MDAnalysis code that builds the backbone (N, CA, C; Angstrom):
import MDAnalysis as mda
import numpy as np

u = mda.Universe.empty(564, n_residues=188, atom_resindex=np.repeat(np.arange(188), 3), trajectory=True)
u.add_TopologyAttr("name", ["N", "CA", "C"] * 188)
u.add_TopologyAttr("resid", np.arange(1, 189))
u.add_TopologyAttr("resname", ["MET", "LEU", "CYS", "ASP", "VAL", "GLU", "CYS", "LEU", "PHE", "HIS", "ALA", "VAL", "VAL", "PRO", "ALA", "LYS", "ASP", "LEU", "ASP", "SER", "ASN", "GLY", "SER", "VAL", "HIS", "GLN", "SER", "LEU", "ILE", "ILE", "THR", "ARG", "LEU", "LEU", "LYS", "GLN", "LEU", "SER", "ASN", "VAL", "LYS", "VAL", "THR", "GLU", "ASP", "LEU", "GLY", "TYR", "PHE", "LEU", "ALA", "VAL", "THR", "GLU", "LEU", "LYS", "SER", "ILE", "GLY", "ASN", "ALA", "LYS", "PHE", "ASP", "ASP", "SER", "SER", "LYS", "TYR", "SER", "LEU", "PHE", "PRO", "VAL", "THR", "PHE", "VAL", "CYS", "ARG", "THR", "PHE", "LEU", "PRO", "VAL", "ASN", "GLY", "GLU", "ILE", "MET", "LEU", "GLY", "VAL", "VAL", "ARG", "LYS", "VAL", "HIS", "SER", "SER", "GLY", "VAL", "PHE", "LEU", "LYS", "CYS", "GLY", "PRO", "MET", "ASN", "TYR", "VAL", "TYR", "LEU", "SER", "SER", "GLN", "LYS", "MET", "PRO", "ASN", "TYR", "TYR", "TYR", "VAL", "PRO", "HIS", "GLY", "LYS", "ASN", "PRO", "VAL", "PHE", "SER", "SER", "ASP", "SER", "LEU", "SER", "ARG", "ILE", "GLU", "LYS", "ASP", "VAL", "VAL", "VAL", "ARG", "PHE", "ARG", "VAL", "PHE", "ALA", "LEU", "ARG", "TRP", "THR", "SER", "ARG", "LYS", "ASN", "GLU", "ARG", "GLU", "ILE", "MET", "ILE", "LEU", "ALA", "THR", "LEU", "GLU", "GLY", "ASP", "CYS", "LEU", "GLY", "PRO", "ILE", "SER", "LEU", "ALA", "GLY", "SER", "ASP", "GLU", "MET", "GLU", "LEU"])
u.atoms.positions = np.array([
    [-47.360, -4.489, 16.023],
    [-47.173, -5.812, 15.508],
    [-47.130, -5.727, 13.981],
    [-46.139, -6.350, 13.390],
    [-46.026, -6.401, 11.928],
    [-46.836, -7.580, 11.396],
    [-47.591, -7.343, 10.348],
    [-48.415, -8.391, 9.735],
    [-48.345, -8.271, 8.226],
    [-48.467, -9.390, 7.542],
    [-48.649, -9.398, 6.095],
    [-50.126, -9.695, 5.852],
    [-50.807, -8.780, 5.182],
    [-52.252, -8.848, 5.019],
    [-52.596, -8.780, 3.541],
    [-53.553, -9.613, 3.113],
    [-54.045, -9.522, 1.740],
    [-55.151, -8.477, 1.695],
    [-55.027, -7.532, 0.777],
    [-55.973, -6.419, 0.679],
    [-56.574, -6.340, -0.717],
    [-57.741, -5.738, -0.793],
    [-58.385, -5.431, -2.068],
    [-58.699, -3.945, -2.076],
    [-58.074, -3.218, -2.996],
    [-58.335, -1.794, -3.190],
    [-58.798, -1.601, -4.625],
    [-59.485, -0.524, -4.862],
    [-59.887, -0.167, -6.214],
    [-59.037, 1.010, -6.667],
    [-58.167, 0.750, -7.634],
    [-57.325, 1.815, -8.183],
    [-58.178, 2.670, -9.103],
    [-58.129, 3.972, -8.901],
    [-58.909, 4.923, -9.688],
    [-58.026, 5.442, -10.818],
    [-58.479, 5.216, -12.060],
    [-57.719, 5.647, -13.235],
    [-58.617, 6.567, -14.068],
    [-58.120, 7.751, -14.424],
    [-58.924, 8.660, -15.254],
    [-59.236, 8.028, -16.619],
    [-60.435, 8.273, -17.113],
    [-60.859, 7.704, -18.398],
    [-59.957, 8.164, -19.536],
    [-59.364, 9.339, -19.434],
    [-58.481, 9.852, -20.491],
    [-57.208, 9.007, -20.640],
    [-56.847, 8.214, -19.592],
    [-55.654, 7.370, -19.657],
    [-55.928, 6.004, -20.272],
    [-57.204, 5.700, -20.558],
    [-57.556, 4.419, -21.173],
    [-57.316, 4.501, -22.673],
    [-56.905, 3.373, -23.263],
    [-56.738, 3.362, -24.723],
    [-58.087, 3.096, -25.388],
    [-58.101, 2.955, -26.685],
    [-59.358, 2.805, -27.430],
    [-60.108, 1.522, -27.071],
    [-59.394, 0.502, -26.570],
    [-60.030, -0.753, -26.167],
    [-60.560, -0.701, -24.739],
    [-60.296, 0.390, -24.037],
    [-60.731, 0.493, -22.641],
    [-59.754, -0.138, -21.677],
    [-58.536, -0.420, -22.147],
    [-57.529, -1.001, -21.248],
    [-56.458, 0.035, -20.944],
    [-55.638, -0.299, -19.971],
    [-54.589, 0.619, -19.527],
    [-53.362, -0.224, -19.152],
    [-52.187, 0.383, -19.222],
    [-50.960, -0.341, -18.892],
    [-50.941, -0.663, -17.394],
    [-50.474, -1.851, -17.072],
    [-50.456, -2.335, -15.694],
    [-49.660, -1.415, -14.762],
    [-48.578, -0.843, -15.239],
    [-47.758, 0.023, -14.385],
    [-48.517, 1.274, -13.946],
    [-49.416, 1.774, -14.794],
    [-50.217, 2.938, -14.424],
    [-51.181, 2.586, -13.295],
    [-51.779, 1.405, -13.369],
    [-52.698, 0.961, -12.309],
    [-51.944, 0.829, -10.991],
    [-50.756, 0.249, -11.030],
    [-49.962, 0.071, -9.814],
    [-49.527, 1.422, -9.250],
    [-49.136, 2.338, -10.107],
    [-48.747, 3.677, -9.656],
    [-49.907, 4.371, -8.964],
    [-51.105, 4.274, -9.545],
    [-52.287, 4.882, -8.934],
    [-52.624, 4.225, -7.591],
    [-52.469, 2.896, -7.518],
    [-52.719, 2.184, -6.267],
    [-51.764, 2.666, -5.173],
    [-50.473, 2.767, -5.483],
    [-49.489, 3.198, -4.490],
    [-49.757, 4.634, -4.037],
    [-50.194, 5.468, -4.955],
    [-50.521, 6.852, -4.592],
    [-51.713, 6.880, -3.643],
    [-52.726, 6.068, -3.916],
    [-53.888, 5.997, -3.040],
    [-53.500, 5.465, -1.658],
    [-52.636, 4.454, -1.618],
    [-52.193, 3.915, -0.327],
    [-51.429, 4.953, 0.478],
    [-50.604, 5.759, -0.188],
    [-49.851, 6.784, 0.536],
    [-50.790, 7.853, 1.087],
    [-51.922, 8.075, 0.439],
    [-52.905, 9.030, 0.954],
    [-53.689, 8.460, 2.131],
    [-53.958, 7.146, 2.105],
    [-54.686, 6.499, 3.197],
    [-53.773, 6.395, 4.426],
    [-52.572, 5.922, 4.265],
    [-51.513, 5.818, 5.278],
    [-51.823, 4.854, 6.412],
    [-53.002, 4.946, 7.031],
    [-53.312, 4.115, 8.191],
    [-54.816, 3.873, 8.276],
    [-55.188, 2.656, 8.726],
    [-56.588, 2.346, 9.004],
    [-56.670, 1.701, 10.384],
    [-57.822, 1.809, 11.007],
    [-57.975, 1.241, 12.345],
    [-57.911, -0.278, 12.335],
    [-58.322, -0.912, 11.255],
    [-58.314, -2.378, 11.181],
    [-56.924, -2.947, 10.925],
    [-56.174, -2.307, 10.025],
    [-54.900, -2.869, 9.584],
    [-53.680, -2.130, 10.137],
    [-53.831, -0.899, 10.558],
    [-52.702, -0.113, 11.040],
    [-52.056, 0.657, 9.903],
    [-50.748, 0.906, 10.037],
    [-49.999, 1.665, 9.039],
    [-49.602, 0.764, 7.878],
    [-49.787, 1.252, 6.648],
    [-49.331, 0.535, 5.458],
    [-47.848, 0.835, 5.271],
    [-47.020, -0.193, 5.332],
    [-45.580, 0.012, 5.206],
    [-45.065, -0.274, 3.810],
    [-45.494, -1.398, 3.219],
    [-44.980, -1.772, 1.899],
    [-45.908, -2.780, 1.238],
    [-46.028, -2.670, -0.074],
    [-46.703, -3.696, -0.862],
    [-45.650, -4.742, -1.180],
    [-45.885, -5.975, -0.748],
    [-44.878, -7.024, -0.927],
    [-45.177, -7.973, -2.083],
    [-46.450, -8.034, -2.494],
    [-46.799, -8.950, -3.584],
    [-48.065, -8.461, -4.273],
    [-48.055, -8.494, -5.584],
    [-49.243, -8.157, -6.370],
    [-49.908, -9.465, -6.766],
    [-51.151, -9.668, -6.343],
    [-51.861, -10.918, -6.622],
    [-52.603, -10.848, -7.957],
    [-53.442, -9.824, -8.121],
    [-54.209, -9.743, -9.364],
    [-54.749, -8.332, -9.583],
    [-54.996, -8.041, -10.860],
    [-55.671, -6.803, -11.253],
    [-56.909, -7.218, -12.033],
    [-58.065, -6.825, -11.538],
    [-59.324, -7.206, -12.173],
    [-59.673, -6.305, -13.334],
    [-60.780, -6.617, -13.972],
    [-61.265, -5.814, -15.092],
    [-61.853, -4.500, -14.577],
    [-61.742, -3.491, -15.414],
    [-62.213, -2.156, -15.033],
    [-63.724, -2.128, -14.891],
    [-64.166, -1.334, -13.938],
    [-65.585, -1.058, -13.772],
    [-65.782, 0.377, -14.217],
    [-66.552, 0.541, -15.289],
    [-66.762, 1.869, -15.864],
    [-68.023, 2.486, -15.299],
    [-67.949, 3.758, -15.090],
    [-69.110, 4.521, -14.659],
    [-69.323, 5.605, -15.712],
    [-70.433, 5.508, -16.448],
    [-70.688, 6.447, -17.540],
    [-70.794, 7.890, -17.057],
    [-71.256, 8.081, -15.836],
    [-71.425, 9.439, -15.326],
    [-70.114, 10.009, -14.763],
    [-69.117, 9.161, -14.623],
    [-67.849, 9.605, -14.046],
    [-66.761, 9.642, -15.109],
    [-65.719, 10.344, -14.826],
    [-64.574, 10.409, -15.735],
    [-63.475, 9.446, -15.297],
    [-63.833, 8.474, -14.449],
    [-62.843, 7.550, -13.899],
    [-63.298, 6.109, -14.065],
    [-62.300, 5.206, -14.067],
    [-62.555, 3.764, -14.075],
    [-61.941, 3.180, -12.814],
    [-62.586, 2.162, -12.287],
    [-62.090, 1.502, -11.081],
    [-61.555, 0.125, -11.438],
    [-60.305, -0.136, -11.046],
    [-59.682, -1.436, -11.257],
    [-59.491, -2.111, -9.903],
    [-60.172, -3.259, -9.649],
    [-59.937, -3.957, -8.378],
    [-58.547, -4.602, -8.393],
    [-57.749, -4.298, -7.367],
    [-56.382, -4.814, -7.271],
    [-56.251, -5.573, -5.952],
    [-55.839, -6.829, -6.045],
    [-55.580, -7.637, -4.855],
    [-54.073, -7.726, -4.671],
    [-53.615, -7.445, -3.448],
    [-52.178, -7.426, -3.172],
    [-51.932, -7.793, -1.715],
    [-50.690, -8.147, -1.417],
    [-50.262, -8.421, -0.047],
    [-49.465, -7.217, 0.423],
    [-49.787, -6.752, 1.619],
    [-49.175, -5.541, 2.153],
    [-48.663, -5.808, 3.566],
    [-47.491, -5.275, 3.882],
    [-46.965, -5.347, 5.243],
    [-47.517, -4.152, 6.009],
    [-48.136, -4.448, 7.168],
    [-48.741, -3.398, 7.982],
    [-48.160, -3.416, 9.385],
    [-48.352, -2.317, 10.097],
    [-47.850, -2.157, 11.453],
    [-48.972, -1.613, 12.320],
    [-49.444, -2.441, 13.272],
    [-50.527, -2.039, 14.164],
    [-50.114, -2.373, 15.597],
    [-49.826, -1.348, 16.419],
    [-49.447, -1.614, 17.809],
    [-50.642, -2.112, 18.617],
    [-50.362, -2.928, 19.637],
    [-51.403, -3.448, 20.522],
    [-50.963, -3.240, 21.971],
    [-51.922, -3.174, 22.863],
    [-51.616, -3.012, 24.288],
    [-50.719, -4.153, 24.770],
    [-49.708, -3.807, 25.544],
    [-48.796, -4.798, 26.100],
    [-47.595, -5.110, 25.227],
    [-47.597, -4.636, 23.995],
    [-46.496, -4.911, 23.074],
    [-45.246, -4.128, 23.483],
    [-44.082, -4.777, 23.384],
    [-42.798, -4.137, 23.670],
    [-42.272, -3.542, 22.372],
    [-41.880, -2.248, 22.421],
    [-41.425, -1.547, 21.227],
    [-40.209, -0.693, 21.548],
    [-39.562, -0.193, 20.494],
    [-38.436, 0.727, 20.628],
    [-38.841, 2.072, 20.038],
    [-38.406, 3.142, 20.704],
    [-38.678, 4.483, 20.211],
    [-37.497, 5.393, 20.475],
    [-37.395, 6.459, 19.705],
    [-36.322, 7.436, 19.858],
    [-36.906, 8.679, 20.516],
    [-36.253, 9.164, 21.574],
    [-36.718, 10.341, 22.301],
    [-36.574, 11.574, 21.415],
    [-37.679, 12.315, 21.248],
    [-37.676, 13.536, 20.435],
    [-37.698, 14.789, 21.298],
    [-38.460, 14.757, 22.410],
    [-38.547, 15.914, 23.303],
    [-38.618, 15.434, 24.740],
    [-37.980, 16.184, 25.627],
    [-38.008, 15.888, 27.059],
    [-38.661, 17.067, 27.772],
    [-39.703, 16.775, 28.572],
    [-40.392, 17.782, 29.381],
    [-40.403, 17.292, 30.820],
    [-40.695, 18.173, 31.734],
    [-40.721, 17.784, 33.144],
    [-41.802, 16.739, 33.423],
    [-42.848, 16.712, 32.617],
    [-43.941, 15.756, 32.830],
    [-43.734, 14.426, 32.103],
    [-42.739, 14.342, 31.204],
    [-42.482, 13.111, 30.478],
    [-41.712, 13.364, 29.192],
    [-41.659, 12.332, 28.341],
    [-40.921, 12.455, 27.082],
    [-41.810, 12.042, 25.910],
    [-41.529, 12.625, 24.757],
    [-42.193, 12.254, 23.513],
    [-41.226, 11.424, 22.689],
    [-41.724, 10.308, 22.156],
    [-40.918, 9.387, 21.368],
    [-41.465, 9.292, 19.951],
    [-40.612, 8.869, 19.038],
    [-41.027, 8.507, 17.679],
    [-40.721, 7.027, 17.518],
    [-41.691, 6.296, 17.018],
    [-41.536, 4.853, 16.846],
    [-42.066, 4.472, 15.469],
    [-41.153, 4.196, 14.534],
    [-41.569, 3.857, 13.178],
    [-42.386, 4.984, 12.581],
    [-43.553, 4.679, 12.016],
    [-44.376, 5.733, 11.412],
    [-45.178, 6.539, 12.434],
    [-45.116, 6.151, 13.710],
    [-45.908, 6.830, 14.745],
    [-45.140, 8.012, 15.318],
    [-45.766, 9.173, 15.289],
    [-45.146, 10.390, 15.798],
    [-45.634, 10.767, 17.186],
    [-46.650, 10.105, 17.697],
    [-47.265, 10.491, 18.960],
    [-47.180, 9.360, 19.986],
    [-46.000, 9.188, 20.556],
    [-45.799, 8.231, 21.646],
    [-45.370, 9.051, 22.859],
    [-46.140, 8.957, 23.937],
    [-45.857, 9.749, 25.136],
    [-45.542, 8.816, 26.294],
    [-44.426, 9.076, 26.946],
    [-43.993, 8.336, 28.128],
    [-44.034, 9.301, 29.302],
    [-45.040, 9.150, 30.158],
    [-45.235, 10.043, 31.294],
    [-44.196, 9.762, 32.371],
    [-43.818, 10.799, 33.105],
    [-42.868, 10.617, 34.215],
    [-43.460, 9.686, 35.278],
    [-44.791, 9.617, 35.366],
    [-45.443, 8.716, 36.324],
    [-45.303, 7.252, 35.924],
    [-44.985, 6.997, 34.662],
    [-44.817, 5.629, 34.173],
    [-43.339, 5.269, 34.000],
    [-42.456, 6.074, 34.616],
    [-41.017, 5.803, 34.596],
    [-40.544, 5.592, 36.037],
    [-40.730, 4.404, 36.588],
    [-40.319, 4.197, 37.982],
    [-38.809, 4.385, 38.141],
    [-38.421, 5.036, 39.234],
    [-37.014, 5.276, 39.595],
    [-36.295, 6.240, 38.662],
    [-37.024, 7.009, 37.847],
    [-36.416, 8.052, 37.017],
    [-36.871, 9.408, 37.536],
    [-35.957, 10.345, 37.560],
    [-36.221, 11.671, 38.090],
    [-35.826, 12.719, 37.063],
    [-36.650, 13.753, 36.977],
    [-36.393, 14.832, 36.027],
    [-35.234, 15.685, 36.524],
    [-34.263, 15.933, 35.632],
    [-33.117, 16.783, 35.945],
    [-33.041, 17.855, 34.855],
    [-33.360, 19.122, 35.220],
    [-33.301, 20.182, 34.206],
    [-31.851, 20.608, 33.968],
    [-31.328, 20.303, 32.801],
    [-29.969, 20.686, 32.404],
    [-30.037, 21.787, 31.354],
    [-30.616, 22.917, 31.676],
    [-30.718, 24.017, 30.717],
    [-31.518, 23.624, 29.500],
    [-30.876, 23.651, 28.323],
    [-31.560, 23.306, 27.076],
    [-31.640, 21.799, 26.842],
    [-30.946, 21.008, 27.642],
    [-30.912, 19.556, 27.465],
    [-31.366, 18.829, 28.723],
    [-32.666, 18.927, 29.076],
    [-33.138, 18.230, 30.267],
    [-33.106, 16.713, 30.062],
    [-32.995, 15.980, 31.168],
    [-32.926, 14.518, 31.117],
    [-33.768, 13.924, 32.238],
    [-34.054, 12.648, 32.108],
    [-34.563, 11.845, 33.210],
    [-33.438, 10.895, 33.574],
    [-33.065, 10.892, 34.843],
    [-31.950, 10.071, 35.304],
    [-32.459, 9.109, 36.364],
    [-31.841, 7.930, 36.439],
    [-32.249, 6.935, 37.429],
    [-31.158, 6.782, 38.485],
    [-31.483, 6.023, 39.516],
    [-30.515, 5.744, 40.575],
    [-29.311, 4.976, 40.044],
    [-29.523, 4.194, 38.987],
    [-28.426, 3.410, 38.394],
    [-27.654, 4.218, 37.352],
    [-27.934, 5.532, 37.282],
    [-27.263, 6.477, 36.397],
    [-27.581, 6.305, 34.918],
    [-28.612, 5.533, 34.584],
    [-29.040, 5.500, 33.184],
    [-29.832, 6.770, 32.931],
    [-29.768, 7.245, 31.695],
    [-30.366, 8.540, 31.350],
    [-31.291, 8.414, 30.153],
    [-32.392, 9.128, 30.229],
    [-33.305, 9.258, 29.100],
    [-33.232, 10.717, 28.673],
    [-32.691, 10.946, 27.482],
    [-32.530, 12.293, 26.949],
    [-32.798, 12.266, 25.454],
    [-32.755, 13.419, 24.827],
    [-33.038, 13.536, 23.398],
    [-32.139, 12.595, 22.590],
    [-32.722, 11.929, 21.601],
    [-32.061, 11.012, 20.668],
    [-31.626, 9.680, 21.277],
    [-32.067, 9.372, 22.489],
    [-31.776, 8.078, 23.110],
    [-32.860, 7.078, 22.703],
    [-32.472, 5.832, 22.463],
    [-33.433, 4.772, 22.129],
    [-33.952, 4.165, 23.437],
    [-35.277, 4.065, 23.529],
    [-35.923, 3.556, 24.742],
    [-36.790, 2.356, 24.386],
    [-36.636, 1.275, 25.156],
    [-37.526, 0.109, 25.021],
    [-38.693, 0.349, 25.977],
    [-39.926, 0.312, 25.458],
    [-41.107, 0.602, 26.266],
    [-42.211, -0.404, 25.980],
    [-43.207, -0.412, 26.842],
    [-44.392, -1.245, 26.649],
    [-45.560, -0.317, 26.333],
    [-46.397, -0.721, 25.383],
    [-47.597, 0.038, 25.056],
    [-48.574, -0.121, 26.215],
    [-48.920, 0.997, 26.834],
    [-49.828, 1.010, 27.979],
    [-51.273, 1.245, 27.512],
    [-51.447, 2.142, 26.568],
    [-52.775, 2.444, 26.024],
    [-52.601, 3.088, 24.659],
    [-53.608, 2.959, 23.810],
    [-53.570, 3.641, 22.519],
    [-54.935, 4.207, 22.193],
    [-54.896, 5.274, 21.382],
    [-56.125, 5.971, 21.018],
    [-55.978, 6.499, 19.600],
    [-57.071, 6.461, 18.863],
    [-57.103, 7.016, 17.515],
    [-57.525, 8.467, 17.582],
    [-56.913, 9.294, 16.747],
    [-57.259, 10.707, 16.686],
    [-57.185, 11.178, 15.246],
    [-57.847, 12.281, 14.967],
    [-57.780, 12.886, 13.642],
    [-57.082, 14.230, 13.751],
    [-56.060, 14.410, 12.927],
    [-55.337, 15.676, 12.863],
    [-55.159, 16.030, 11.403],
    [-55.589, 17.230, 11.035],
    [-55.458, 17.696, 9.660],
    [-56.039, 16.690, 8.668],
    [-57.205, 16.144, 8.981],
    [-57.905, 15.166, 8.139],
    [-57.141, 13.862, 7.977],
    [-56.196, 13.564, 8.866],
    [-55.463, 12.302, 8.831],
    [-55.692, 11.566, 10.141],
    [-55.846, 10.256, 10.052],
    [-55.972, 9.424, 11.246],
    [-54.572, 9.122, 11.773],
    [-54.418, 9.135, 13.070],
    [-53.144, 8.833, 13.716],
    [-53.416, 7.993, 14.953],
    [-52.424, 7.205, 15.346],
    [-52.491, 6.463, 16.596],
    [-51.659, 7.227, 17.615],
    [-52.260, 7.491, 18.765],
    [-51.525, 8.098, 19.871],
    [-51.311, 7.010, 20.912],
    [-50.072, 6.892, 21.401],
    [-49.731, 5.820, 22.329],
    [-49.260, 6.397, 23.653],
    [-49.739, 5.800, 24.740],
    [-49.177, 6.048, 26.059],
    [-48.254, 4.878, 26.357],
    [-47.030, 5.194, 26.761],
    [-46.021, 4.166, 26.998],
    [-45.721, 4.050, 28.492],
    [-45.106, 2.941, 28.874],
    [-44.689, 2.728, 30.251],
    [-43.341, 2.015, 30.279],
    [-42.595, 2.264, 31.346],
    [-41.340, 1.535, 31.587],
    [-41.507, 0.560, 32.740],
    [-42.744, 0.367, 33.197],
    [-43.009, -0.561, 34.289],
    [-42.911, -1.985, 33.751],
    [-41.940, -2.729, 34.234],
    [-41.706, -4.097, 33.784],
    [-40.220, -4.354, 33.661],
    [-39.868, -5.581, 33.349],
    [-38.466, -5.979, 33.240],
    [-37.879, -5.589, 31.894],
    [-36.609, -5.241, 31.900],
    [-35.813, -4.966, 30.694],
    [-36.348, -3.796, 29.869],
    [-37.004, -2.832, 30.509],
    [-37.507, -1.660, 29.808],
    [-36.687, -0.446, 30.213],
    [-36.529, 0.488, 29.285],
    [-35.774, 1.705, 29.562],
    [-34.809, 1.991, 28.430],
    [-33.848, 2.898, 28.670],
    [-32.888, 3.247, 27.616],
    [-32.004, 2.055, 27.284],
    [-31.693, 1.917, 26.007],
    [-30.836, 0.806, 25.579],
    [-29.692, 1.367, 24.746],
    [-28.617, 0.616, 24.687],
    [-27.520, 1.001, 23.794],
    [-27.553, 0.050, 22.610],
    [-27.394, 0.600, 21.439],
    [-27.414, -0.185, 20.232],
    [-26.003, -0.495, 19.794],
    [-25.814, -1.556, 19.015],
    [-24.499, -1.898, 18.494],
    [-23.977, -0.725, 17.672],
    [-22.717, -0.422, 17.863],
    [-22.122, 0.684, 17.112],
    [-22.284, 2.018, 17.799],
    [-22.696, 2.013, 19.081],
    [-22.860, 3.282, 19.790],
    [-21.489, 3.827, 20.191],
    [-21.489, 5.036, 20.730],
    [-20.253, 5.701, 21.108],
    [-19.714, 5.289, 22.463],
    [-20.377, 4.344, 23.128],
    [-19.948, 3.976, 24.472],
    [-18.627, 3.241, 24.451],
    [-17.855, 3.433, 25.516],
    [-16.575, 2.751, 25.657],
    [-16.834, 1.335, 26.162],
    [-16.182, 0.370, 25.583],
    [-16.334, -1.010, 26.021],
    [-15.183, -1.369, 26.929],
    [-15.471, -1.981, 28.055],
    [-14.428, -2.387, 29.000],
    [-14.124, -3.851, 28.890],
])
């Protein structure tokens, strides 16, 4: 789910970047804030940080005599992406295995669609290009866009980064591979 959320972060600015009055140029504070956000990437409360859409305010610096840094409170509006159970989403197939497929959906790299959650689809090993095919001849293969429902999600840590892992399902109406406008399909 996409949301616009008001956030308060403290931008960390090295004391050496402050001028003699203890102030710093606004662009430096914003640059430091964006760098910190790119390092955070995702939180369990807000989801993935996609874009800062509005800068509300930059507060006065909080100095710490024992530290070589100053903290500037920055209030801003940010667009975030946090999937929820039952949400319908689109993903691109990255890998096909006999047990299911791995999808990429926006900033999420860990979306798994199990073969048990693909009713009426059967695994067909085509050498290096395996597919899941249905009775209606629709196919799920590498680089195909699939509409799925979020069945379950879990937070995990990999390489000191938090990630959301999603289990997907095609159980329900209007779920499965879709064709997008501008595809290579022949129109009759």
